[in-house]
C-alpha positions in Angstrom: 11.8 -15.0 16.7 10.8 -14.4 13.1 9.1 -17.3 11.4 9.6 -17.8 7.7 6.3 -17.5 5.8 5.2 -20.3 3.5 5.1 -19.4 -0.1 1.6 -18.9 -1.5 0.2 -21.6 -3.7 -0.1 -20.8 -7.4 -3.9 -20.9 -7.2 -4.2 -18.6 -4.2 -2.8 -15.5 -5.9 -5.3 -15.2 -8.7 -8.1 -16.1 -6.4 -7.3 -13.3 -4.0 -6.7 -10.7 -6.8 -9.8 -11.7 -8.9 -12.1 -9.1 -7.4 -9.8 -6.2 -7.8 -12.2 -4.3 -10.0 -14.7 -4.2 -7.2 -12.2 -2.7 -4.7 -10.9 0.0 -6.9 -13.9 2.3 -6.7 -13.9 2.8 -2.9 -10.1 3.1 -2.9 -10.4 5.8 -5.6 -13.0 7.6 -3.6 -10.6 7.7 -0.7 -7.7 8.8 -2.9 -9.7 11.8 -4.4 -10.8 12.9 -1.0 -7.4 12.7 0.6 -5.8 14.5 -2.5 -8.3 17.3 -2.4 -7.8 17.9 1.4 -4.2 17.3 2.2 -2.8 17.8 5.6 0.9 18.4 6.5 3.0 16.5 8.9 1.5 16.5 12.4 -1.9 17.8 11.3 -3.3 14.7 9.7 -6.5 14.5 11.8 -9.0 14.3 9.0 -6.8 12.0 6.8 -6.3 9.6 9.7 -10.1 9.6 10.4 -10.8 8.7 6.7 -8.4 5.8 6.8 -9.6 4.5 10.2 -13.2 4.6 9.1 -12.5 2.8 5.9 -10.5 0.0 7.7 -13.2 -0.3 10.3 -15.8 -0.7 7.5 -13.7 -3.6 6.1 -13.9 -5.4 9.4 -10.4 -4.5 10.8 -10.0 -3.8 14.5 -8.9 -0.1 14.4 -7.0 1.9 17.0 -6.4 5.6 16.5 -4.0 8.2 17.9 -0.8 6.1 17.9 2.2 8.4 18.0 0.1 11.4 17.2 -2.4 10.8 14.4 -1.2 7.3 13.6 -3.8 4.6 12.7 -3.5 0.8 13.1 -6.0 -1.7 11.7 -5.6 -5.4 12.5 -7.2 -8.4 10.7 -6.6 -11.7 12.5 -7.1 -14.8 10.4 -5.7 -17.8 12.4 -2.2 -18.8 13.2 0.5 -17.6 10.9 2.9 -14.7 10.2 2.2 -11.1 11.3 2.6 -8.9 8.3 2.5 -5.1 8.5 1.6 -2.9 5.5 2.7 0.7 6.0 1.4 3.8 4.3 1.8 7.5 5.1 -0.8 10.1 6.0 1.0 13.4 5.5 1.3 15.9 2.6 3.9 18.6 1.8 3.6 22.4 2.5 3.5 23.1 -1.2 1.0 24.8 -3.6 -0.3 22.4 -6.2 0.0 23.4 -9.9 -1.2 20.3 -11.6 -4.5 21.8 -12.9 -6.3 18.6 -12.0 -10.1 18.9 -11.3 -9.5 17.4 -7.9 -6.4 19.5 -7.1 -5.8 20.8 -3.6 -6.3 24.5 -3.0 -5.3 24.8 0.6 -1.5 25.4 0.3 -0.6 21.8 0.9 -0.2 19.0 -1.6 0.2 15.3 -1.9 3.3 15.7 -4.1 4.9 12.4 -3.1 2.1 9.9 -3.6 1.1 9.3 0.0 -2.5 9.5 -1.0 -1.9 6.7 -3.5 -0.2 4.6 -0.9 -3.1 5.0 1.5 -5.7 4.2 -1.1 -3.7 1.1 -2.3 -3.4 -0.1 1.3 -7.1 0.0 1.8 -7.6 -1.8 -1.5 -5.2 -4.5 -0.5 -6.9 -4.9 2.9 -10.2 -5.3 1.2 -8.9 -8.0 -1.2 -7.3 -9.9 1.7 -10.4 -9.6 3.9 -12.6 -10.9 1.0 -10.2 -13.8 0.5 -9.5 -14.8 4.1 -10.0 -18.5 3.1 -6.8 -18.4 1.1 -4.3 -17.2 3.7 -3.5 -17.5 7.4 -1.9 -15.0 9.8 -2.4 -11.5 11.0 -2.6 -8.4 8.7 -1.7 -5.1 10.3 -2.3 -1.9 8.2 -0.4 1.0 9.5 -1.3 4.7 8.6 1.8 6.7 9.6 1.8 10.4 10.3 4.7 12.8 9.8 6.8 10.8 7.3 7.9 14.0 5.5 9.5 15.3 8.7 11.0 11.8 9.4 9.4 11.8 12.9 6.3 9.7 12.5 7.8 6.2 12.6 9.8 6.9 15.7 6.7 8.4 17.4 4.6 5.3 16.7 7.3 2.9 17.9 7.9 4.9 21.0 4.1 4.8 21.6 4.4 1.0 21.9 3.5 0.0 18.3 5.1 -3.5 18.5 4.2 -4.0 22.2 0.5 -3.2 21.6 0.0 -4.9 18.2 2.7 -7.6 18.0 6.2 -7.7 16.6 6.0 -8.1 12.9 7.5 -11.0 10.9 7.9 -8.4 8.1 7.0 -4.8 7.3 6.1 -4.0 3.7 5.9 -0.6 2.0 5.7 0.7 -1.6 6.3 4.2 -3.0 5.1 6.0 -6.1 7.9 6.7 -8.6 8.2 8.4 -12.0 7.9 5.1 -13.9 5.1 3.9 -16.2 2.2 2.5 -14.2 2.3 -1.3 -14.3 6.0 -1.4 -13.5 7.7 -2.3 -10.2 11.3 -1.4 -9.2 13.2 -3.2 -6.4 16.5 -2.2 -5.0 19.4 -4.6 -4.9 19.1 -6.9 -1.9 22.8 -6.2 -1.2 22.7 -2.4 -0.9 20.8 0.5 0.4 17.5 1.5 -1.2 17.3 5.0 0.3 19.7 7.3 2.1 20.5 8.1 5.7 19.6 11.6 6.4 19.4 14.2 9.1 17.8 17.7 9.4 19.2 20.5 11.5 17.8 23.7 12.7 20.7 26.3 13.2 20.3 29.7 15.0 23.0 32.2 14.5 23.2 34.9 17.1 24.2 38.5 16.2 23.7 41.8 17.8 20.9 43.8 16.4 21.1 47.5 15.6 20.5 50.4 13.1 21.3 49.8 9.5 23.0 53.3 9.6 25.4 52.1 12.3 26.4 48.6 11.2 29.7 48.9 13.1 27.8 48.8 16.3 26.0 45.6 15.4 27.0 42.0 14.5 25.0 41.1 11.4 23.9 37.5 11.5 22.7 37.7 7.9 26.3 38.2 6.8 27.3 35.2 9.0 24.5 33.1 7.4 25.8 34.0 3.9 29.3 32.9 4.9 28.0 29.7 6.4 26.0 28.8 3.3 28.8 29.5 1.0 31.4 27.5 3.0 28.9 24.6 3.5 29.1 24.0 -0.2 32.6 22.6 0.3 31.4 19.8 2.5 30.4 17.7 -0.5 33.0 19.0 -3.0 36.0 18.9 -0.7 35.3 17.0 2.5 33.4 14.0 1.1 35.0 11.2 -0.9 34.2 11.3 -4.7 33.1 7.7 -4.2 30.5 8.7 -1.6 27.1 9.9 -2.5 26.4 12.9 -0.2 24.1 15.9 -0.6 23.7 19.1 1.6 20.8 21.5 1.2 20.2 24.8 3.0 16.4 24.6 2.5 15.4 27.5 4.7 16.8 30.9 5.7 14.9 33.3 7.9 16.2 36.6 9.2 15.1 40.2 9.7 11.9 42.2 9.8 12.8 45.5 8.1 15.4 46.8 5.6 16.7 49.4 8.1 17.2 47.0 11.0 20.1 44.6 11.6 18.4 41.6 13.2 19.5 39.7 16.3 19.4 36.2 14.8 19.3 34.3 11.5 17.9 30.8 11.3 19.0 28.1 8.8 17.4 24.7 8.0 20.0 22.3 6.8 19.4 18.8 5.3 22.1 16.2 4.9 21.8 12.9 3.1 24.3 10.0 2.4 24.1 6.4 1.4 25.9 5.3 4.5 25.7 6.3 8.1 29.4 6.7 8.3 29.4 9.2 5.4 26.5 11.1 7.0 28.4 11.4 10.3 31.5 12.7 8.6 29.5 15.4 6.7 27.5 16.3 9.9 30.8 16.8 11.8 32.0 19.2 9.0 28.8 21.1 9.1 29.0 21.7 12.8 32.6 22.8 12.6 31.9 25.2 9.8 29.0 26.8 11.5 30.8 27.4 14.8 33.9 28.7 12.9 32.0 31.2 10.9 30.3 32.4 14.0 33.6 32.9 15.6 35.0 34.7 12.6 32.0 37.1 12.7 32.5 37.8 16.4 29.0 36.6 17.3 28.2 37.5 20.9 27.4 33.8 21.6 27.8 30.5 20.0 25.2 29.0 17.5 22.4 26.7 18.5 22.5 23.5 16.5 19.5 21.3 16.9 18.9 17.9 15.3 15.3 17.8 14.2 15.3 14.3 12.7 17.6 11.5 11.7 16.9 8.3 9.9 19.4 5.5 8.9 19.8 4.2 5.3 17.1 1.7 4.3 18.3 -1.8 3.6 15.8 -4.4 2.6 15.9 -7.8 4.1 17.7 -10.0 1.5 15.6 -13.1 1.7 12.3 -11.4 2.0 13.1 -8.9 -0.8 14.1 -11.7 -3.2 10.9 -13.5 -2.4 8.6 -10.5 -2.8 10.4 -9.6 -6.1 9.7 -13.2 -7.3 6.1 -12.7 -6.4 5.9 -9.5 -8.3 7.6 -11.1 -11.3 5.1 -13.9 -11.3 2.3 -11.4 -11.2 3.5 -8.8 -13.7 6.1 -10.6 -15.8 9.9 -10.1 -16.0 9.7 -7.0 -18.3 7.7 -5.0 -15.7 9.9 -5.7 -12.7 13.2 -3.8 -12.9 16.1 -2.7 -10.7 16.0 0.5 -8.6 19.5 2.1 -8.0 20.3 3.4 -4.5 18.6 6.7 -4.0 19.4 9.9 -2.0 15.7 10.2 -1.1 15.3 9.3 2.5 12.6 7.6 4.6 11.9 6.9 8.2 10.7 3.4 7.2 14.1 1.9 8.2 13.2 2.5 11.9 10.6 -0.2 11.7 13.5 -2.6 11.4 14.7 -1.6 14.8 16.4 1.5 13.6 19.6 0.0 12.1 21.2 -2.9 10.2 24.0 -5.3 10.6 27.1 -5.2 8.3 25.2 -7.6 6.0 22.1 -5.4 5.7 19.9 -7.6 7.9 17.6 -5.8 10.2 16.0 -7.0 13.4 12.6 -6.9 11.7 12.7 -7.8 8.0 11.7 -4.9 5.7 10.7 -4.9 2.1 10.4 -1.7 0.1 9.8 -1.2 -3.6 8.7 1.5 -6.1 5.5 1.4 -8.2 5.1 3.3 -11.4 2.6 6.1 -11.3 2.7 7.6 -14.9 0.0 6.8 -17.4 0.9 5.7 -21.0 0.2 9.2 -22.4 2.1 11.0 -19.6 5.0 8.7 -20.2 5.0 9.1 -24.0 4.6 12.9 -23.9 7.3 13.4 -21.2 10.1 11.4 -23.0 10.9 10.1 -19.5 11.3 13.5 -17.9 8.2 13.5 -15.7 7.8 16.0 -12.8 9.5 14.3 -9.9 8.2 13.7 -6.4 8.0 16.9 -4.4 7.3 19.0 -7.5 4.1 21.1 -7.6 3.4 19.4 -10.9 3.6 15.8 -9.6 0.5 14.0 -10.8 0.1 10.3 -10.8 -2.3 8.8 -13.4 -4.6 7.4 -10.7 -6.7 5.4 -13.2 -3.8 3.2 -14.2 -1.6 3.5 -11.1 -4.1 2.7 -8.4 -5.3 -0.8 -9.5 -1.6 -1.7 -10.1 -0.6 -0.5 -6.7 -3.3 -2.4 -5.1 -2.5 -5.8 -6.7 1.3 -5.2 -6.2 0.9 -4.6 -2.5 -1.6 -7.5 -2.1 0.7 -10.0 -3.9 3.6 -9.0 -1.6 1.4 -9.4 1.5 0.1 -12.7 0.3 3.7 -13.9 -0.4 4.6 -13.2 3.3 1.3 -14.5 4.8 0.6 -18.2 5.2 -1.4 -18.8 2.0 -3.7 -21.7 1.6 -4.6 -23.5 -1.7 -8.1 -23.0 -3.2 
């Protein structure tokens, strides 16, 4: 049964956050190292080792290799709530074009802020470890692999995360966003924060042959083109205008030579919607269209449609979200804490809440998720609010201003949910 956490005393928060300047440097060192040497989903060995070593140096009890390269650090501090802080390990398969002196050159890139999240989590852990006299409970820092493929959270949970490290009273996470550093954005406690999504791998089977005798072949490239064109009607003609749904054919692979009709064509399809019901309707339409176009092309066999990943919409726990937002408002002021509208970005973070929500948005394990600004003052002024978005090869947080803010914001949220003690 989840226990409500006592609110922190007014004196505990500044006491815990006072030494933030001393924890920024090691957090920044970790950030720069991880940013220079990013690793894509499922390959985060070095990143996981860096996080594990840093948490161990702070006195946390560290376990490695959870659900792949996942890392768990535990700091026990008496009786009280069990609070998880989640950060991600993986980068994107993207060539960085920021021109930063610490830019990656290995064909991968932290273009979504996971390096910032990791560094902030270690900074928060250090602040809380230094100020253990001011709170009670168990802090669990979670380094999750494979968030970008939406498979890491499920893998860690299936590897016994909650059975091995205790069922949380709340799981907290933050995400870098194209907002001025120093700002925090919370979703409404009565609606989704991020979208439900699924990724499909589709193989279309043709019959290979010579380009000079196309009548003797069945060209799967033509079928793929027909599928892609018809899929555009799923959003425009098969989804309600009131729904928010997107469909993206992100990959298309076929053929080896211009004079050869290939045997197969492969599509990678992504679907997103703000509700699971809308996602299900769109998914049904996609499968129908793929099969129908294969039949229309006289493909020699039916398509292979494989669900690579699926995650539900993210709903924050109402009471916990309101409490954490109040803590952030007390820390940063009302002008720096704003609303975040429902987004069609997707996360596997909802799975930590037992993978679903009730009709009122309450999950089995309370979740709280917010956005932290990552743009420096000059970046913001020069961009007129049009910053390179997450997943852009130009995405570049202003780490000097964003990292201290991310550390204190995460620490304040953790302290709000832990059993704080007066000074």
